[in-house]
Backbone as numpy.savetxt, mean C-alpha at the origin, in Angstrom:
# Nx Ny Nz CAx CAy CAz Cx Cy Cz
-4.12 -3.66 4.31 -4.67 -4.35 5.21 -6.13 -3.53 5.22
-5.75 -2.06 5.53 -7.01 -1.36 5.34 -7.41 -1.00 4.29
-7.06 -1.13 2.85 -7.54 -0.53 1.90 -8.99 -0.83 1.52
-9.26 -2.55 1.74 -10.88 -2.34 1.61 -11.65 -1.23 2.38
-10.86 -1.14 3.52 -12.20 -0.37 4.03 -11.90 1.49 3.93
-10.69 1.43 3.34 -10.33 2.49 3.12 -10.77 2.62 1.30
-10.81 1.65 0.41 -11.90 1.87 -1.02 -13.13 2.27 -0.48
-14.33 1.99 0.40 -15.95 1.85 0.76 -15.56 3.47 1.16
-14.71 3.82 2.22 -14.60 5.03 2.48 -14.81 5.80 1.20
-13.88 6.11 0.19 -13.96 7.14 -0.78 -14.58 7.15 -1.75
-15.93 5.50 -1.81 -16.61 5.65 -2.55 -18.06 6.33 -2.14
-18.35 6.25 -0.90 -19.06 7.30 0.05 -18.61 8.37 0.27
-17.48 9.16 -0.10 -17.68 10.84 -0.14 -17.74 11.04 -1.72
-17.02 9.65 -2.50 -17.68 10.16 -3.96 -18.94 10.50 -4.05
-19.69 9.81 -4.14 -21.68 9.88 -3.50 -21.70 10.48 -3.10
-21.97 11.28 -1.89 -22.11 12.32 -1.14 -21.16 13.44 -1.25
-20.58 14.06 -2.19 -19.98 15.21 -2.18 -20.80 16.04 -3.11
-21.29 16.76 -2.95 -21.90 17.58 -3.95 -21.63 18.06 -5.26
-19.86 18.51 -4.98 -19.28 18.37 -5.84 -18.82 17.48 -7.00
-19.18 16.03 -6.78 -18.38 14.92 -6.94 -20.11 14.54 -7.76
-20.02 14.63 -9.36 -21.58 13.71 -10.31 -20.49 12.62 -10.32
-21.43 11.30 -9.50 -20.88 9.83 -9.48 -20.49 9.55 -10.59
-22.37 9.78 -11.41 -22.20 8.74 -12.47 -21.41 9.57 -13.69
-21.28 10.70 -13.91 -20.78 11.37 -14.91 -19.22 12.00 -15.34
-18.79 12.43 -13.98 -17.52 12.74 -14.03 -16.95 11.71 -14.14
-15.58 12.44 -14.68 -14.36 10.74 -15.29 -13.30 11.04 -13.36
-12.90 10.11 -13.03 -12.03 9.98 -11.53 -10.83 8.83 -11.90
-9.74 9.54 -11.42 -8.33 9.28 -11.71 -7.75 8.85 -9.97
-7.75 7.49 -9.88 -7.26 7.22 -7.97 -6.02 6.66 -8.29
-5.17 7.03 -8.05 -3.33 6.14 -7.42 -3.37 5.57 -6.44
-3.28 4.43 -6.78 -3.24 3.54 -5.52 -1.47 3.54 -5.46
-0.62 4.32 -4.19 0.75 3.46 -3.87 0.17 3.07 -3.18
0.37 1.57 -2.50 0.98 0.56 -2.21 1.29 -0.28 -0.90
1.65 -0.40 -0.79 2.81 -1.68 0.08 3.46 -1.79 0.67
4.31 0.08 1.40 5.30 0.04 1.55 5.55 -0.53 3.29
4.42 0.34 4.10 4.03 -0.37 5.12 3.69 -1.63 5.25
2.66 -2.22 4.22 2.93 -3.64 4.20 3.87 -4.50 5.06
4.94 -4.58 3.50 6.40 -4.84 4.02 6.80 -4.74 5.03
7.00 -3.09 5.39 7.81 -2.79 6.59 6.88 -3.51 8.00
5.25 -3.60 8.34 5.55 -4.51 8.76 5.63 -6.09 8.61
5.59 -6.41 7.61 6.05 -7.94 7.66 7.11 -8.44 8.58
8.28 -7.76 8.46 9.35 -7.51 8.31 9.19 -7.65 10.64
8.15 -6.73 10.72 8.04 -7.06 12.47 6.99 -8.49 12.93
5.86 -8.62 12.17 5.10 -8.79 12.45 4.55 -10.05 10.96
5.30 -10.89 10.71 4.35 -11.37 8.98 3.11 -12.09 8.91
2.62 -12.49 10.70 1.63 -13.20 10.59 0.13 -12.39 9.49
0.11 -11.36 9.92 -1.22 -10.76 9.06 -0.76 -10.23 7.76
0.36 -9.53 7.40 1.64 -9.33 6.22 1.82 -10.30 5.14
1.47 -11.53 4.90 2.10 -12.29 3.67 1.78 -11.78 2.17
2.44 -12.17 1.48 1.91 -11.78 -0.02 0.61 -12.22 -0.22
0.35 -13.45 0.41 -1.17 -13.63 0.18 -2.38 -12.93 0.11
-2.27 -12.15 1.66 -2.89 -11.85 2.13 -2.96 -10.16 1.56
-1.48 -9.51 1.38 -1.53 -8.81 0.66 -2.52 -7.99 -0.25
-2.11 -9.41 -1.55 -2.77 -9.70 -3.22 -4.60 -9.47 -2.62
-4.50 -10.49 -1.10 -6.11 -10.25 -1.23 -6.62 -8.93 -1.14
-5.79 -8.02 -0.29 -6.61 -6.55 0.19 -6.26 -6.32 -0.96
-5.53 -6.23 -1.86 -5.57 -5.29 -3.17 -6.73 -6.04 -4.31
-6.75 -7.30 -3.96 -7.80 -7.05 -4.74 -9.49 -6.99 -4.25
-9.89 -7.12 -2.64 -11.33 -6.69 -3.01 -10.94 -5.54 -2.87
-10.02 -4.24 -2.31 -10.13 -2.74 -3.13 -10.38 -3.23 -3.94
-10.08 -3.44 -4.65 -10.51 -3.43 -6.14 -11.42 -3.58 -7.17
-12.04 -4.29 -6.31 -13.38 -5.11 -6.73 -14.72 -4.03 -6.11
-14.20 -3.57 -4.71 -15.11 -2.87 -4.14 -15.52 -1.22 -5.24
-14.22 -0.97 -5.97 -13.96 0.49 -6.84 -14.14 0.24 -8.04
-14.87 -1.38 -8.55 -15.86 -1.53 -9.80 -17.28 -0.86 -10.03
-17.53 -0.41 -8.40 -19.07 -0.34 -8.62 -19.06 2.03 -9.06
-17.54 2.07 -9.02 -17.22 3.92 -8.98 -17.76 4.10 -11.24
-18.44 4.91 -11.45 -18.57 4.71 -13.39 -17.17 5.85 -13.25
-16.62 5.30 -14.23 -15.76 6.10 -15.14 -14.44 6.91 -14.46
-13.91 5.24 -13.64 -12.73 5.78 -12.68 -11.49 4.83 -13.35
-10.64 5.75 -13.18 -9.21 4.75 -13.69 -8.56 4.89 -12.59
-7.84 3.40 -12.15 -7.23 2.96 -11.56 -5.73 3.11 -11.81
-4.48 3.56 -10.95 -3.36 3.63 -11.36 -3.05 2.89 -10.39
-2.00 1.60 -10.39 -1.48 0.84 -9.07 -0.01 0.66 -9.57
0.26 1.64 -8.23 1.87 2.03 -8.40 2.66 0.61 -7.61
3.56 0.31 -8.14 4.03 -0.49 -7.75 5.15 -0.40 -6.75
5.57 -1.10 -5.24 5.83 -1.30 -4.30 7.23 -0.39 -4.70
7.82 -0.67 -3.55 9.36 0.52 -3.75 10.23 -1.49 -3.82
11.35 -0.96 -3.56 12.41 -2.10 -3.58 13.53 -1.85 -2.26
13.07 -2.22 -1.05 13.60 -1.73 0.20 14.45 -2.33 0.52
15.05 -3.61 -0.07 15.97 -3.36 0.20 17.09 -2.44 -0.39
17.25 -2.00 -1.22 18.01 -1.13 -2.19 18.28 -0.30 -1.11
17.66 0.34 0.10 17.94 0.82 1.33 19.52 0.59 1.95
19.55 -0.42 1.85 20.25 -1.36 3.06 21.67 -0.70 3.07
22.45 -0.41 1.82 23.63 0.24 1.35 23.68 1.86 2.00
23.02 2.31 1.94 22.75 3.52 2.69 23.36 3.65 4.18
23.85 4.08 4.67 23.92 3.67 6.21 25.12 4.71 6.57
24.06 5.54 7.35 25.55 6.71 8.19 24.32 6.66 9.68
24.47 7.42 10.70 23.75 7.32 11.55 22.40 7.73 12.15
21.93 8.79 11.03 20.60 8.91 10.95 20.38 7.96 10.31
20.43 7.60 8.75 19.41 6.73 7.98 19.58 5.26 9.24
20.20 5.15 9.43 20.34 3.43 10.58 19.52 3.93 11.53
18.87 5.16 11.90 17.72 5.34 13.14 17.13 5.61 12.75
16.22 6.13 11.35 15.38 6.42 10.82 14.58 4.70 9.67
16.13 4.04 9.26 15.65 2.81 8.69 14.85 2.28 9.70
15.41 1.68 11.26 15.10 1.01 11.98 13.92 0.73 12.59
13.40 2.35 12.61 11.84 2.90 13.38 11.15 2.65 11.78
11.36 3.37 11.22 10.40 2.99 9.85 10.47 1.76 8.90
11.41 1.14 9.04 11.61 -0.06 8.28 12.38 -0.82 8.35
12.35 -1.75 9.34 13.47 -2.44 9.29 14.14 -3.21 7.77
13.39 -3.63 7.22 14.10 -4.57 6.29 14.48 -3.60 5.19
14.47 -2.65 5.19 15.84 -1.44 5.23 17.37 -1.71 5.47
17.47 -2.29 6.66 18.06 -2.05 7.40 18.94 -3.48 7.44
18.93 -4.53 7.00 19.03 -5.74 7.03 19.58 -6.16 5.76
20.59 -6.93 5.90 20.66 -7.53 4.61 19.45 -8.38 3.80
19.43 -8.67 2.20 18.68 -8.74 1.71 18.55 -10.17 2.32
19.62 -10.97 2.68 19.11 -12.46 2.74 18.78 -12.74 4.00
18.89 -11.87 4.96 17.67 -12.30 6.04 16.74 -11.72 6.06
16.29 -10.67 5.00 14.35 -10.60 4.84 14.40 -11.66 4.02
15.22 -12.25 2.56 14.66 -13.07 2.10 14.28 -14.02 2.62
14.80 -14.73 3.84 14.55 -16.17 4.27 13.67 -16.04 5.21
12.96 -14.91 5.04 11.67 -15.24 5.97 10.43 -16.44 5.29
């Protein structure tokens, strides 16, 4: 959800950093995104639909087009449903706080 504004902030920082030659330096940006959005969807799906998720990524990537010599590495979202079989007291507690999607059966997540 915050990716478009984060991309804008990054662009401004790159433009204003005296150590960066904005026009001529090569840049590498890795976007490892989605885990927080997926977990937020399980809590409240209204703003975190797949359509919105794709829209935010597209908006951010579109704004990054203005950065010359930028490679973008988009890392795929992890499959948090693989966490379900990991059951013990500590993991269950952490999963229920961090990402409820990983603590319920796949069928209940997919039925949303």
